[in-house]
ZAPANU-633333 format. One record per residue (C-alpha): residue number from 0; residue in one letter; x, y, z. Coordinates in steps of 0.1 Angstrom, whole numbers, m for minus. Example, Ala and Ser with C-alpha at 12.3 -4.5 7.8 and 13.67 -1.06 7.14 Angstrom:
BEGIN
0	a	123	m45	78 .
1	s	137	m11	71 .
***
This chain:
BEGIN
0	m	m344	435	572 .
1	d	m341	431	530 .
2	l	m356	403	519 .
3	e	m336	405	481 .
4	l	m373	398	466 .
5	g	m372	435	447 .
6	g	m377	430	410 .
7	k	m387	398	415 .
8	v	m417	378	395 .
9	v	m437	355	424 .
10	l	m465	337	412 .
11	i	m489	331	439 .
12	t	m517	301	424 .
13	g	m548	306	449 .
14	g	m543	345	447 .
15	s	m578	357	445 .
16	k	m587	352	482 .
17	g	m580	335	511 .
18	i	m539	329	522 .
19	g	m532	339	484 .
20	l	m546	370	479 .
21	a	m530	380	519 .
22	c	m496	369	501 .
23	a	m500	389	474 .
24	h	m500	420	491 .
25	v	m471	413	512 .
26	f	m448	400	483 .
27	a	m455	435	468 .
28	r	m452	452	494 .
29	e	m412	439	492 .
30	g	m408	455	454 .
31	a	m418	421	440 .
32	k	m432	414	401 .
33	v	m466	398	419 .
34	v	m486	376	396 .
35	i	m518	357	406 .
36	a	m541	325	392 .
37	s	m571	314	397 .
38	r	m597	297	375 .
39	s	m623	323	388 .
40	n	m615	352	358 .
41	d	m641	368	388 .
42	n	m619	362	417 .
43	l	m592	378	398 .
44	a	m610	412	389 .
45	a	m618	413	425 .
46	a	m587	406	438 .
47	r	m568	430	408 .
48	a	m594	458	425 .
49	e	m582	451	460 .
50	l	m546	454	453 .
51	e	m545	482	430 .
52	q	m566	501	460 .
53	a	m539	495	480 .
54	g	m512	515	455 .
55	h	m496	474	445 .
56	q	m494	464	403 .
57	v	m507	426	393 .
58	h	m509	403	365 .
59	t	m538	375	369 .
60	y	m539	348	350 .
61	a	m567	323	354 .
62	a	m558	287	350 .
63	n	m571	255	359 .
64	l	m541	237	379 .
65	s	m553	200	380 .
66	d	m546	197	343 .
67	a	m511	195	337 .
68	p	m505	216	300 .
69	a	m526	244	319 .
70	a	m498	244	345 .
71	q	m472	244	317 .
72	e	m494	271	302 .
73	l	m495	295	326 .
74	v	m458	290	337 .
75	d	m449	295	298 .
76	s	m471	330	293 .
77	v	m455	343	329 .
78	e	m422	339	320 .
79	a	m425	353	285 .
80	q	m447	382	298 .
81	v	m437	393	323 .
82	g	m408	371	331 .
83	p	m383	342	351 .
84	i	m401	331	381 .
85	a	m384	336	411 .
86	v	m406	323	434 .
87	l	m438	300	436 .
88	v	m462	302	460 .
89	n	m486	271	457 .
90	s	m523	277	481 .
91	a	m544	270	454 .
92	g	m570	243	456 .
93	a	m594	230	483 .
94	a	m608	195	486 .
95	k	m650	192	497 .
96	r	m651	182	537 .
97	y	m673	146	542 .
98	a	m689	133	570 .
99	p	m678	99	568 .
100	a	m713	80	559 .
101	s	m707	107	530 .
102	l	m676	93	517 .
103	t	m673	80	483 .
104	a	m648	67	456 .
105	q	m650	94	440 .
106	a	m648	121	469 .
107	w	m611	105	475 .
108	r	m600	112	437 .
109	d	m613	146	439 .
110	a	m595	154	470 .
111	m	m566	150	445 .
112	d	m574	166	416 .
113	a	m586	196	437 .
114	k	m557	198	462 .
115	y	m522	177	457 .
116	f	m524	178	416 .
117	p	m524	218	410 .
118	y	m496	220	436 .
119	i	m475	191	423 .
120	n	m485	204	379 .
121	a	m471	236	389 .
122	m	m440	227	404 .
123	d	m435	204	379 .
124	a	m436	234	353 .
125	v	m417	258	374 .
126	i	m385	233	381 .
127	r	m385	231	347 .
128	k	m379	271	341 .
129	m	m355	269	378 .
130	v	m329	240	373 .
131	p	m316	255	343 .
132	r	m313	289	356 .
133	g	m296	272	391 .
134	n	m317	293	420 .
135	g	m358	293	428 .
136	a	m377	296	455 .
137	i	m407	273	465 .
138	v	m434	277	491 .
139	n	m465	253	495 .
140	i	m492	265	513 .
141	i	m507	226	529 .
142	g	m529	222	552 .
143	a	m520	206	593 .
144	g	m552	183	579 .
145	g	m519	165	564 .
146	k	m501	157	598 .
147	m	m537	152	622 .
148	a	m565	130	607 .
149	s	m599	144	616 .
150	a	m627	124	605 .
151	f	m641	150	592 .
152	h	m614	162	562 .
153	l	m599	122	559 .
154	p	m593	131	522 .
155	g	m584	165	515 .
156	g	m561	151	546 .
157	s	m543	126	522 .
158	a	m537	150	493 .
159	n	m519	170	520 .
160	a	m503	142	537 .
161	a	m494	134	500 .
162	l	m479	170	495 .
163	m	m457	170	526 .
164	l	m442	139	514 .
165	a	m438	159	475 .
166	s	m420	193	492 .
167	a	m397	173	511 .
168	g	m388	151	481 .
169	l	m383	173	456 .
170	a	m365	195	478 .
171	n	m340	175	486 .
172	a	m340	161	448 .
173	w	m331	196	439 .
174	g	m316	211	466 .
175	s	m284	202	445 .
176	k	m292	229	415 .
177	g	m304	260	440 .
178	l	m337	253	446 .
179	r	m351	259	478 .
180	i	m388	235	486 .
181	n	m401	246	525 .
182	a	m445	239	530 .
183	i	m463	262	554 .
184	n	m493	236	568 .
185	p	m516	260	588 .
186	g	m540	255	615 .
187	a	m579	268	608 .
188	t	m575	303	591 .
189	l	m596	328	593 .
190	t	m609	326	555 .
191	g	m633	316	537 .
192	r	m625	280	535 .
193	v	m630	274	577 .
194	q	m664	282	575 .
195	g	m669	250	552 .
196	a	m647	231	577 .
197	l	m670	246	606 .
198	e	m701	235	588 .
199	a	m690	196	579 .
200	e	m678	195	622 .
201	s	m716	208	627 .
202	e	m728	183	611 .
203	l	m712	154	621 .
204	t	m712	165	655 .
205	g	m743	185	655 .
206	k	m738	214	673 .
207	s	m740	247	653 .
208	t	m715	265	636 .
209	d	m709	292	663 .
210	e	m709	268	688 .
211	v	m672	247	665 .
212	l	m659	281	663 .
213	k	m656	286	699 .
214	s	m647	255	707 .
215	r	m618	253	684 .
216	e	m605	290	697 .
217	q	m613	274	729 .
218	s	m588	245	724 .
219	i	m561	267	709 .
220	p	m535	279	734 .
221	l	m532	311	718 .
222	g	m572	317	719 .
223	r	m574	323	682 .
224	l	m575	311	651 .
225	a	m551	324	623 .
226	r	m546	356	606 .
227	p	m542	347	567 .
228	e	m515	372	570 .
229	e	m498	352	598 .
230	v	m493	332	572 .
231	a	m481	354	543 .
232	d	m455	363	568 .
233	a	m440	323	574 .
234	a	m439	323	535 .
235	l	m423	357	531 .
236	y	m395	347	548 .
237	l	m389	308	537 .
238	a	m393	328	500 .
239	s	m370	353	509 .
240	a	m324	356	511 .
241	r	m328	355	543 .
242	a	m338	321	548 .
243	s	m306	310	518 .
244	y	m305	276	542 .
245	v	m335	262	545 .
246	t	m348	241	526 .
247	g	m375	208	530 .
248	a	m395	225	563 .
249	l	m424	215	571 .
250	l	m438	256	592 .
251	t	m465	241	615 .
252	m	m481	274	621 .
253	n	m514	261	647 .
254	g	m513	281	674 .
255	g	m499	255	697 .
256	i	m533	226	694 .
257	h	m507	202	688 .
258	p	m476	203	704 .
259	i	m456	184	677 .
260	g	m421	181	666 .
261	g	m417	192	627 .
***
């Protein structure tokens, strides 16, 4: 199946590890010009080494996307040095998890800076470039916590819920200009981030992290957590020409644990 991504510039925020790095691999295999962004130069260097070992070329940029001017500078640099951005995949940022008794006003604000604004700032900068060209695709990898409230993920879940609405609203606003904007809501996925979630739930429940993990897996109809590559494959489809009539969609990937529509 030709996804028509060969030679196209794909910017992946949070592309140095986890789901973002998995996305870098799958887009590179399709022949795209992959650009990954992260706040950490060390993480970028490790990701570059992994991708090059797999036979892929990659461009790397360090940027703190919670800062709007930094996001604009990143996009301007990529467009000038690599080419026009055809696809943006947002996978940057993760809000810290808290037991309810530990919540503070700052915790809520920090969650928006960690997850919501990096996505918004990257989208704002890329949309300014895509609209005059009359085409472009954005895929926001958000998280199931925005639909199902969790006592130990309230600030981050709130940021995720806000991103869902922003994704749908921007898809509606810019569809007439040839832009497609979709979102993916992964459930628990086997990345480094899941360890923090297990530890937070362990603190809340008094169970060990192994017990929490086993309980989660037993509650999922598919019997396991998602693999990063599975989420990346979904992002690949939504960004491709094969999804040319899909926009404003929210794809839930939770193994069937919450059988709800949308």
